[in-house]
mmCIF file of the C-alpha atoms, coordinates in Angstrom:
data_MODEL
# 
_entry.id   MODEL 
# 
loop_
_atom_site.group_PDB 
_atom_site.id 
_atom_site.type_symbol 
_atom_site.label_atom_id 
_atom_site.label_alt_id 
_atom_site.label_comp_id 
_atom_site.label_asym_id 
_atom_site.label_entity_id 
_atom_site.label_seq_id 
_atom_site.pdbx_PDB_ins_code 
_atom_site.Cartn_x 
_atom_site.Cartn_y 
_atom_site.Cartn_z 
_atom_site.occupancy 
_atom_site.B_iso_or_equiv 
_atom_site.pdbx_formal_charge 
_atom_site.auth_seq_id 
_atom_site.auth_comp_id 
_atom_site.auth_asym_id 
_atom_site.auth_atom_id 
_atom_site.pdbx_PDB_model_num 
ATOM 1   C CA . MET A 1 1   ? 75.997 28.290 -36.710 1.00 0.00 ? 1   MET A CA 1 
ATOM 2   C CA . SER A 1 2   ? 79.651 28.326 -35.746 1.00 0.00 ? 2   SER A CA 1 
ATOM 3   C CA . TYR A 1 3   ? 80.905 30.010 -32.620 1.00 0.00 ? 3   TYR A CA 1 
ATOM 4   C CA . SER A 1 4   ? 82.985 32.433 -34.678 1.00 0.00 ? 4   SER A CA 1 
ATOM 5   C CA . LYS A 1 5   ? 79.804 34.017 -36.072 1.00 0.00 ? 5   LYS A CA 1 
ATOM 6   C CA . ARG A 1 6   ? 78.382 35.616 -32.978 1.00 0.00 ? 6   ARG A CA 1 
ATOM 7   C CA . THR A 1 7   ? 75.357 37.830 -33.223 1.00 0.00 ? 7   THR A CA 1 
ATOM 8   C CA . LYS A 1 8   ? 73.445 39.950 -30.781 1.00 0.00 ? 8   LYS A CA 1 
ATOM 9   C CA . PRO A 1 9   ? 70.772 38.064 -28.829 1.00 0.00 ? 9   PRO A CA 1 
ATOM 10  C CA . LEU A 1 10  ? 67.202 38.315 -30.039 1.00 0.00 ? 10  LEU A CA 1 
ATOM 11  C CA . PRO A 1 11  ? 64.996 40.855 -28.287 1.00 0.00 ? 11  PRO A CA 1 
ATOM 12  C CA . LEU A 1 12  ? 62.487 39.491 -25.806 1.00 0.00 ? 12  LEU A CA 1 
ATOM 13  C CA . ASN A 1 13  ? 59.466 40.102 -28.052 1.00 0.00 ? 13  ASN A CA 1 
ATOM 14  C CA . SER A 1 14  ? 60.999 37.982 -30.821 1.00 0.00 ? 14  SER A CA 1 
ATOM 15  C CA . LEU A 1 15  ? 61.397 35.113 -28.356 1.00 0.00 ? 15  LEU A CA 1 
ATOM 16  C CA . THR A 1 16  ? 57.720 35.249 -27.473 1.00 0.00 ? 16  THR A CA 1 
ATOM 17  C CA . ALA A 1 17  ? 56.686 35.329 -31.110 1.00 0.00 ? 17  ALA A CA 1 
ATOM 18  C CA . SER A 1 18  ? 58.735 32.240 -31.909 1.00 0.00 ? 18  SER A CA 1 
ATOM 19  C CA . GLU A 1 19  ? 56.829 29.025 -32.337 1.00 0.00 ? 19  GLU A CA 1 
ATOM 20  C CA . ASP A 1 20  ? 59.990 26.967 -32.076 1.00 0.00 ? 20  ASP A CA 1 
ATOM 21  C CA . LYS A 1 21  ? 59.573 24.306 -29.405 1.00 0.00 ? 21  LYS A CA 1 
ATOM 22  C CA . SER A 1 22  ? 63.229 24.619 -28.417 1.00 0.00 ? 22  SER A CA 1 
ATOM 23  C CA . PHE A 1 23  ? 62.294 27.664 -26.342 1.00 0.00 ? 23  PHE A CA 1 
ATOM 24  C CA . VAL A 1 24  ? 60.261 25.449 -24.057 1.00 0.00 ? 24  VAL A CA 1 
ATOM 25  C CA . GLU A 1 25  ? 62.534 24.396 -21.288 1.00 0.00 ? 25  GLU A CA 1 
ATOM 26  C CA . SER A 1 26  ? 62.528 21.964 -18.432 1.00 0.00 ? 26  SER A CA 1 
ATOM 27  C CA . LEU A 1 27  ? 65.165 23.295 -16.073 1.00 0.00 ? 27  LEU A CA 1 
ATOM 28  C CA . ASP A 1 28  ? 64.542 22.298 -12.454 1.00 0.00 ? 28  ASP A CA 1 
ATOM 29  C CA . GLY A 1 29  ? 61.578 20.163 -13.511 1.00 0.00 ? 29  GLY A CA 1 
ATOM 30  C CA . ALA A 1 30  ? 59.322 23.062 -14.431 1.00 0.00 ? 30  ALA A CA 1 
ATOM 31  C CA . SER A 1 31  ? 58.099 23.558 -17.966 1.00 0.00 ? 31  SER A CA 1 
ATOM 32  C CA . GLU A 1 32  ? 57.938 27.270 -18.742 1.00 0.00 ? 32  GLU A CA 1 
ATOM 33  C CA . SER A 1 33  ? 58.448 29.434 -21.731 1.00 0.00 ? 33  SER A CA 1 
ATOM 34  C CA . MET A 1 34  ? 61.768 31.224 -21.801 1.00 0.00 ? 34  MET A CA 1 
ATOM 35  C CA . PRO A 1 35  ? 60.354 34.783 -21.798 1.00 0.00 ? 35  PRO A CA 1 
ATOM 36  C CA . ALA A 1 36  ? 58.238 34.021 -18.738 1.00 0.00 ? 36  ALA A CA 1 
ATOM 37  C CA . ARG A 1 37  ? 61.284 32.717 -16.931 1.00 0.00 ? 37  ARG A CA 1 
ATOM 38  C CA . ILE A 1 38  ? 63.368 35.763 -17.822 1.00 0.00 ? 38  ILE A CA 1 
ATOM 39  C CA . GLU A 1 39  ? 60.531 38.014 -16.668 1.00 0.00 ? 39  GLU A CA 1 
ATOM 40  C CA . ARG A 1 40  ? 60.321 36.130 -13.344 1.00 0.00 ? 40  ARG A CA 1 
ATOM 41  C CA . TYR A 1 41  ? 64.074 36.554 -12.839 1.00 0.00 ? 41  TYR A CA 1 
ATOM 42  C CA . GLY A 1 42  ? 63.723 40.249 -13.736 1.00 0.00 ? 42  GLY A CA 1 
ATOM 43  C CA . ARG A 1 43  ? 61.003 40.779 -11.138 1.00 0.00 ? 43  ARG A CA 1 
ATOM 44  C CA . ALA A 1 44  ? 63.126 38.999 -8.525  1.00 0.00 ? 44  ALA A CA 1 
ATOM 45  C CA . ARG A 1 45  ? 66.104 41.166 -9.458  1.00 0.00 ? 45  ARG A CA 1 
ATOM 46  C CA . SER A 1 46  ? 64.055 44.356 -9.013  1.00 0.00 ? 46  SER A CA 1 
ATOM 47  C CA . ARG A 1 47  ? 62.856 43.116 -5.597  1.00 0.00 ? 47  ARG A CA 1 
ATOM 48  C CA . ALA A 1 48  ? 66.506 42.408 -4.712  1.00 0.00 ? 48  ALA A CA 1 
ATOM 49  C CA . LEU A 1 49  ? 67.396 45.993 -5.595  1.00 0.00 ? 49  LEU A CA 1 
ATOM 50  C CA . THR A 1 50  ? 64.559 47.234 -3.368  1.00 0.00 ? 50  THR A CA 1 
ATOM 51  C CA . GLN A 1 51  ? 65.921 45.044 -0.580  1.00 0.00 ? 51  GLN A CA 1 
ATOM 52  C CA . LEU A 1 52  ? 69.378 46.454 -1.299  1.00 0.00 ? 52  LEU A CA 1 
ATOM 53  C CA . ASN A 1 53  ? 68.145 50.019 -0.760  1.00 0.00 ? 53  ASN A CA 1 
ATOM 54  C CA . PHE A 1 54  ? 66.791 49.010 2.653   1.00 0.00 ? 54  PHE A CA 1 
ATOM 55  C CA . ILE A 1 55  ? 70.093 47.355 3.602   1.00 0.00 ? 55  ILE A CA 1 
ATOM 56  C CA . LYS A 1 56  ? 71.968 50.488 2.520   1.00 0.00 ? 56  LYS A CA 1 
ATOM 57  C CA . SER A 1 57  ? 69.769 52.615 4.782   1.00 0.00 ? 57  SER A CA 1 
ATOM 58  C CA . CYS A 1 58  ? 70.476 50.248 7.684   1.00 0.00 ? 58  CYS A CA 1 
ATOM 59  C CA . ALA A 1 59  ? 74.221 50.321 6.982   1.00 0.00 ? 59  ALA A CA 1 
ATOM 60  C CA . LYS A 1 60  ? 74.350 54.085 7.594   1.00 0.00 ? 60  LYS A CA 1 
ATOM 61  C CA . SER A 1 61  ? 73.366 53.672 11.233  1.00 0.00 ? 61  SER A CA 1 
ATOM 62  C CA . ALA A 1 62  ? 75.385 50.492 11.921  1.00 0.00 ? 62  ALA A CA 1 
ATOM 63  C CA . ASP A 1 63  ? 78.574 50.459 13.959  1.00 0.00 ? 63  ASP A CA 1 
ATOM 64  C CA . VAL A 1 64  ? 81.964 49.974 12.310  1.00 0.00 ? 64  VAL A CA 1 
ATOM 65  C CA . LEU A 1 65  ? 82.151 46.149 12.588  1.00 0.00 ? 65  LEU A CA 1 
ATOM 66  C CA . ASP A 1 66  ? 78.648 45.628 11.272  1.00 0.00 ? 66  ASP A CA 1 
ATOM 67  C CA . ARG A 1 67  ? 79.188 48.214 8.538   1.00 0.00 ? 67  ARG A CA 1 
ATOM 68  C CA . ASP A 1 68  ? 82.070 46.181 7.087   1.00 0.00 ? 68  ASP A CA 1 
ATOM 69  C CA . ARG A 1 69  ? 79.893 43.071 6.917   1.00 0.00 ? 69  ARG A CA 1 
ATOM 70  C CA . LEU A 1 70  ? 76.996 45.043 5.468   1.00 0.00 ? 70  LEU A CA 1 
ATOM 71  C CA . ASP A 1 71  ? 79.244 46.616 2.826   1.00 0.00 ? 71  ASP A CA 1 
ATOM 72  C CA . SER A 1 72  ? 80.294 43.132 1.711   1.00 0.00 ? 72  SER A CA 1 
ATOM 73  C CA . LEU A 1 73  ? 76.658 42.014 1.627   1.00 0.00 ? 73  LEU A CA 1 
ATOM 74  C CA . ILE A 1 74  ? 75.643 45.133 -0.308  1.00 0.00 ? 74  ILE A CA 1 
ATOM 75  C CA . LEU A 1 75  ? 78.297 44.478 -2.926  1.00 0.00 ? 75  LEU A CA 1 
ATOM 76  C CA . ARG A 1 76  ? 77.254 40.826 -3.338  1.00 0.00 ? 76  ARG A CA 1 
ATOM 77  C CA . ILE A 1 77  ? 73.532 41.649 -3.669  1.00 0.00 ? 77  ILE A CA 1 
ATOM 78  C CA . GLN A 1 78  ? 74.296 44.540 -6.017  1.00 0.00 ? 78  GLN A CA 1 
ATOM 79  C CA . ASN A 1 79  ? 76.123 42.155 -8.383  1.00 0.00 ? 79  ASN A CA 1 
ATOM 80  C CA . CYS A 1 80  ? 73.638 39.299 -7.982  1.00 0.00 ? 80  CYS A CA 1 
ATOM 81  C CA . GLY A 1 81  ? 71.956 38.463 -11.254 1.00 0.00 ? 81  GLY A CA 1 
ATOM 82  C CA . ASN A 1 82  ? 73.990 40.958 -13.287 1.00 0.00 ? 82  ASN A CA 1 
ATOM 83  C CA . PHE A 1 83  ? 74.416 38.331 -15.957 1.00 0.00 ? 83  PHE A CA 1 
ATOM 84  C CA . LEU A 1 84  ? 72.662 35.089 -16.789 1.00 0.00 ? 84  LEU A CA 1 
ATOM 85  C CA . ILE A 1 85  ? 73.926 32.886 -19.610 1.00 0.00 ? 85  ILE A CA 1 
ATOM 86  C CA . PHE A 1 86  ? 71.490 30.389 -21.082 1.00 0.00 ? 86  PHE A CA 1 
ATOM 87  C CA . ARG A 1 87  ? 72.350 27.651 -23.554 1.00 0.00 ? 87  ARG A CA 1 
ATOM 88  C CA . ASN A 1 88  ? 69.929 26.030 -25.953 1.00 0.00 ? 88  ASN A CA 1 
ATOM 89  C CA . TYR A 1 89  ? 70.508 22.275 -26.060 1.00 0.00 ? 89  TYR A CA 1 
ATOM 90  C CA . TYR A 1 90  ? 68.481 21.628 -29.194 1.00 0.00 ? 90  TYR A CA 1 
ATOM 91  C CA . THR A 1 91  ? 69.255 17.890 -29.271 1.00 0.00 ? 91  THR A CA 1 
ATOM 92  C CA . VAL A 1 92  ? 67.310 17.382 -26.031 1.00 0.00 ? 92  VAL A CA 1 
ATOM 93  C CA . ASN A 1 93  ? 64.989 20.352 -26.539 1.00 0.00 ? 93  ASN A CA 1 
ATOM 94  C CA . GLN A 1 94  ? 66.028 22.209 -23.371 1.00 0.00 ? 94  GLN A CA 1 
ATOM 95  C CA . ILE A 1 95  ? 67.304 25.641 -22.449 1.00 0.00 ? 95  ILE A CA 1 
ATOM 96  C CA . LYS A 1 96  ? 69.489 25.647 -19.356 1.00 0.00 ? 96  LYS A CA 1 
ATOM 97  C CA . LEU A 1 97  ? 71.085 28.319 -17.259 1.00 0.00 ? 97  LEU A CA 1 
ATOM 98  C CA . THR A 1 98  ? 74.798 27.561 -17.632 1.00 0.00 ? 98  THR A CA 1 
ATOM 99  C CA . SER A 1 99  ? 76.482 30.526 -15.983 1.00 0.00 ? 99  SER A CA 1 
ATOM 100 C CA . ALA A 1 100 ? 75.410 33.384 -13.724 1.00 0.00 ? 100 ALA A CA 1 
ATOM 101 C CA . SER A 1 101 ? 76.450 35.619 -10.852 1.00 0.00 ? 101 SER A CA 1 
ATOM 102 C CA . PHE A 1 102 ? 74.547 34.955 -7.639  1.00 0.00 ? 102 PHE A CA 1 
ATOM 103 C CA . CYS A 1 103 ? 75.141 36.287 -4.120  1.00 0.00 ? 103 CYS A CA 1 
ATOM 104 C CA . LYS A 1 104 ? 73.900 33.069 -2.428  1.00 0.00 ? 104 LYS A CA 1 
ATOM 105 C CA . SER A 1 105 ? 72.105 35.077 0.278   1.00 0.00 ? 105 SER A CA 1 
ATOM 106 C CA . HIS A 1 106 ? 68.792 33.265 -0.082  1.00 0.00 ? 106 HIS A CA 1 
ATOM 107 C CA . LEU A 1 107 ? 67.307 34.819 3.049   1.00 0.00 ? 107 LEU A CA 1 
ATOM 108 C CA . LEU A 1 108 ? 67.730 38.359 1.685   1.00 0.00 ? 108 LEU A CA 1 
ATOM 109 C CA . CYS A 1 109 ? 67.880 38.046 -2.086  1.00 0.00 ? 109 CYS A CA 1 
ATOM 110 C CA . PRO A 1 110 ? 64.683 37.012 -3.916  1.00 0.00 ? 110 PRO A CA 1 
ATOM 111 C CA . LEU A 1 111 ? 66.638 35.844 -6.969  1.00 0.00 ? 111 LEU A CA 1 
ATOM 112 C CA . CYS A 1 112 ? 68.767 33.474 -4.888  1.00 0.00 ? 112 CYS A CA 1 
ATOM 113 C CA . ALA A 1 113 ? 65.660 32.357 -2.995  1.00 0.00 ? 113 ALA A CA 1 
ATOM 114 C CA . ILE A 1 114 ? 64.047 31.324 -6.295  1.00 0.00 ? 114 ILE A CA 1 
ATOM 115 C CA . ARG A 1 115 ? 67.126 29.309 -7.258  1.00 0.00 ? 115 ARG A CA 1 
ATOM 116 C CA . ARG A 1 116 ? 67.372 27.605 -3.856  1.00 0.00 ? 116 ARG A CA 1 
ATOM 117 C CA . ALA A 1 117 ? 63.676 26.755 -3.740  1.00 0.00 ? 117 ALA A CA 1 
ATOM 118 C CA . SER A 1 118 ? 63.886 25.316 -7.234  1.00 0.00 ? 118 SER A CA 1 
ATOM 119 C CA . LYS A 1 119 ? 66.744 23.011 -6.239  1.00 0.00 ? 119 LYS A CA 1 
ATOM 120 C CA . PHE A 1 120 ? 64.876 21.774 -3.167  1.00 0.00 ? 120 PHE A CA 1 
ATOM 121 C CA . LEU A 1 121 ? 61.683 21.290 -5.144  1.00 0.00 ? 121 LEU A CA 1 
ATOM 122 C CA . GLN A 1 122 ? 63.517 19.180 -7.700  1.00 0.00 ? 122 GLN A CA 1 
ATOM 123 C CA . ALA A 1 123 ? 64.951 16.971 -4.939  1.00 0.00 ? 123 ALA A CA 1 
ATOM 124 C CA . TYR A 1 124 ? 61.521 16.509 -3.327  1.00 0.00 ? 124 TYR A CA 1 
ATOM 125 C CA . LEU A 1 125 ? 59.872 15.738 -6.664  1.00 0.00 ? 125 LEU A CA 1 
ATOM 126 C CA . GLU A 1 126 ? 62.392 12.974 -7.361  1.00 0.00 ? 126 GLU A CA 1 
ATOM 127 C CA . ARG A 1 127 ? 61.658 11.409 -3.964  1.00 0.00 ? 127 ARG A CA 1 
ATOM 128 C CA . LEU A 1 128 ? 57.920 11.755 -4.474  1.00 0.00 ? 128 LEU A CA 1 
ATOM 129 C CA . GLU A 1 129 ? 58.075 10.061 -7.884  1.00 0.00 ? 129 GLU A CA 1 
ATOM 130 C CA . ILE A 1 130 ? 59.992 7.111  -6.418  1.00 0.00 ? 130 ILE A CA 1 
ATOM 131 C CA . ILE A 1 131 ? 57.433 6.691  -3.641  1.00 0.00 ? 131 ILE A CA 1 
ATOM 132 C CA . GLN A 1 132 ? 54.510 6.974  -6.063  1.00 0.00 ? 132 GLN A CA 1 
ATOM 133 C CA . GLU A 1 133 ? 56.024 4.300  -8.320  1.00 0.00 ? 133 GLU A CA 1 
ATOM 134 C CA . SER A 1 134 ? 56.438 1.862  -5.452  1.00 0.00 ? 134 SER A CA 1 
ATOM 135 C CA . HIS A 1 135 ? 53.097 2.710  -3.767  1.00 0.00 ? 135 HIS A CA 1 
ATOM 136 C CA . PRO A 1 136 ? 50.645 3.992  -6.428  1.00 0.00 ? 136 PRO A CA 1 
ATOM 137 C CA . HIS A 1 137 ? 47.649 3.823  -4.052  1.00 0.00 ? 137 HIS A CA 1 
ATOM 138 C CA . LEU A 1 138 ? 49.084 6.522  -1.742  1.00 0.00 ? 138 LEU A CA 1 
ATOM 139 C CA . GLN A 1 139 ? 48.028 10.147 -2.149  1.00 0.00 ? 139 GLN A CA 1 
ATOM 140 C CA . PRO A 1 140 ? 50.385 12.996 -1.173  1.00 0.00 ? 140 PRO A CA 1 
ATOM 141 C CA . TYR A 1 141 ? 49.089 15.669 1.194   1.00 0.00 ? 141 TYR A CA 1 
ATOM 142 C CA . LEU A 1 142 ? 50.634 18.847 2.518   1.00 0.00 ? 142 LEU A CA 1 
ATOM 143 C CA . VAL A 1 143 ? 49.914 19.446 6.179   1.00 0.00 ? 143 VAL A CA 1 
ATOM 144 C CA . THR A 1 144 ? 50.823 22.668 7.953   1.00 0.00 ? 144 THR A CA 1 
ATOM 145 C CA . LEU A 1 145 ? 50.714 22.609 11.728  1.00 0.00 ? 145 LEU A CA 1 
ATOM 146 C CA . THR A 1 146 ? 50.553 25.871 13.640  1.00 0.00 ? 146 THR A CA 1 
ATOM 147 C CA . ILE A 1 147 ? 50.390 26.710 17.321  1.00 0.00 ? 147 ILE A CA 1 
ATOM 148 C CA . LYS A 1 148 ? 49.952 29.901 19.279  1.00 0.00 ? 148 LYS A CA 1 
ATOM 149 C CA . ASN A 1 149 ? 53.027 31.744 20.462  1.00 0.00 ? 149 ASN A CA 1 
ATOM 150 C CA . GLY A 1 150 ? 54.001 31.412 24.083  1.00 0.00 ? 150 GLY A CA 1 
ATOM 151 C CA . ASP A 1 151 ? 56.608 32.580 26.542  1.00 0.00 ? 151 ASP A CA 1 
ATOM 152 C CA . ASP A 1 152 ? 58.268 29.166 26.950  1.00 0.00 ? 152 ASP A CA 1 
ATOM 153 C CA . LEU A 1 153 ? 59.632 27.647 23.746  1.00 0.00 ? 153 LEU A CA 1 
ATOM 154 C CA . ALA A 1 154 ? 60.211 24.221 25.320  1.00 0.00 ? 154 ALA A CA 1 
ATOM 155 C CA . GLU A 1 155 ? 56.571 24.084 26.434  1.00 0.00 ? 155 GLU A CA 1 
ATOM 156 C CA . ARG A 1 156 ? 55.353 25.071 22.945  1.00 0.00 ? 156 ARG A CA 1 
ATOM 157 C CA . PHE A 1 157 ? 57.535 22.392 21.353  1.00 0.00 ? 157 PHE A CA 1 
ATOM 158 C CA . GLU A 1 158 ? 56.251 19.765 23.761  1.00 0.00 ? 158 GLU A CA 1 
ATOM 159 C CA . HIS A 1 159 ? 52.675 20.834 22.992  1.00 0.00 ? 159 HIS A CA 1 
ATOM 160 C CA . LEU A 1 160 ? 53.316 20.482 19.256  1.00 0.00 ? 160 LEU A CA 1 
ATOM 161 C CA . HIS A 1 161 ? 55.009 17.121 19.725  1.00 0.00 ? 161 HIS A CA 1 
ATOM 162 C CA . CYS A 1 162 ? 52.081 15.766 21.801  1.00 0.00 ? 162 CYS A CA 1 
ATOM 163 C CA . SER A 1 163 ? 49.577 17.108 19.273  1.00 0.00 ? 163 SER A CA 1 
ATOM 164 C CA . ILE A 1 164 ? 51.318 15.258 16.447  1.00 0.00 ? 164 ILE A CA 1 
ATOM 165 C CA . ARG A 1 165 ? 51.303 12.017 18.470  1.00 0.00 ? 165 ARG A CA 1 
ATOM 166 C CA . ASN A 1 166 ? 47.569 12.436 19.196  1.00 0.00 ? 166 ASN A CA 1 
ATOM 167 C CA . TYR A 1 167 ? 46.878 13.111 15.521  1.00 0.00 ? 167 TYR A CA 1 
ATOM 168 C CA . LEU A 1 168 ? 48.742 9.978  14.439  1.00 0.00 ? 168 LEU A CA 1 
ATOM 169 C CA . LYS A 1 169 ? 46.905 7.850  17.055  1.00 0.00 ? 169 LYS A CA 1 
ATOM 170 C CA . ARG A 1 170 ? 43.524 9.105  15.853  1.00 0.00 ? 170 ARG A CA 1 
ATOM 171 C CA . ARG A 1 171 ? 44.512 8.525  12.236  1.00 0.00 ? 171 ARG A CA 1 
ATOM 172 C CA . ARG A 1 172 ? 45.477 4.909  12.929  1.00 0.00 ? 172 ARG A CA 1 
ATOM 173 C CA . LYS A 1 173 ? 42.140 4.206  14.661  1.00 0.00 ? 173 LYS A CA 1 
ATOM 174 C CA . SER A 1 174 ? 40.035 5.428  11.745  1.00 0.00 ? 174 SER A CA 1 
# 
């Protein structure tokens, strides 16, 4: 198909009915079907709009300096994800996001948070694969350490630091 013959994009239900393997993509290391990915972005966009309504309600009671910053943030989040352009690279059997509008406010916008997390995950997966190739006997584990809140942050940090040292000492002995 030449670029001069442009047609309207297929509706979402026709994408799901397609058995063409070119709709299976591997952007950011994840293998998903294209309709599921679009639906995930749509849900994130609707959550961003809900977040936007909350920010708008906060902007009404803000002072003048904060209101200017909030107005800028509101405009960026409002336009975030307005358009997403995907390209089908049929020679490598991938569909990639090639152009989009993002606000880059990953702490407030769920759509930008998805994109940022995906980039970090891809970087960690590459590192993990390198380590697993060089040391196949090692098993990866995810450890989450938590401590109770306290009044003194320095004391809590020192407690956490000592706890990690004790854990590593016990692990070496066993």
